[in-house]
N, C-alpha and C positions, 0 to 999 in steps of 0.2 A: 482559502478552501477551493475557491473557483478554479484556480491553476490546478489543484490536485484533481479535482474532478473531470477537468478537461483532459488531463493526462490519462486518466483511467477510461474516460470515453473514447479517446482516440486510439486506445489499444486495449479493447475489451477482453481479449484472451490472453493477456500478459499478466502475470503474478509479480509483484513487487514486494521487497522486504522494506522495512523502515529505513535502512541506509540507502537503498536505491532511490526511495521517493524523496529523501532528503537531498540527495546528490542532484536529482532531475529538478527539484524545486528551487535549489540553492539555499536551503535552510538546514538547521541541524536534524539529525534523525529522530531526536526527541519532539521536536515541534512537528515534524512530518508524521510521527506515530500518533501523536495527540489529535491532528487533524484528521487522519484516516479513521481512528477509533470513533470519532464523531460521526464520520460518514457511514460507518458500520452500524453505529447506534440509530441513524436515520433510515437504515435500509437501503442505502445508495451504494454501498460496498460490502463485500464479504470478506472474511478472515478464514483461513485454512492454514494447516501446517505442512511444510514441505521439507524434504530430508536433503541436506546438502552434504557432498563429500568432504570428509576431514572437518566439518563444522558442526553437523548435528542437525537436529530440528529447529526450525525457525518459522515465525508466523510470516505468512505471505497475504497480500491484499490485492483484491481485483474488483472489477465492477460488478455489481449485482446484476443478475440476468432477469 
């Protein structure tokens, strides 16, 4: 979780999908999603929806401001 928080802190204006977080942390997207949802529950990260071409809407996560 520390590595995830560090990643979000170093890139505060970037929004990440669970897949991108998993790739950056070298864990599965399920594990990354679980960790980032814990940060959202603690108020350290925020979750929003973003629209991606040819994919549709996905949840994206970023550092809470």
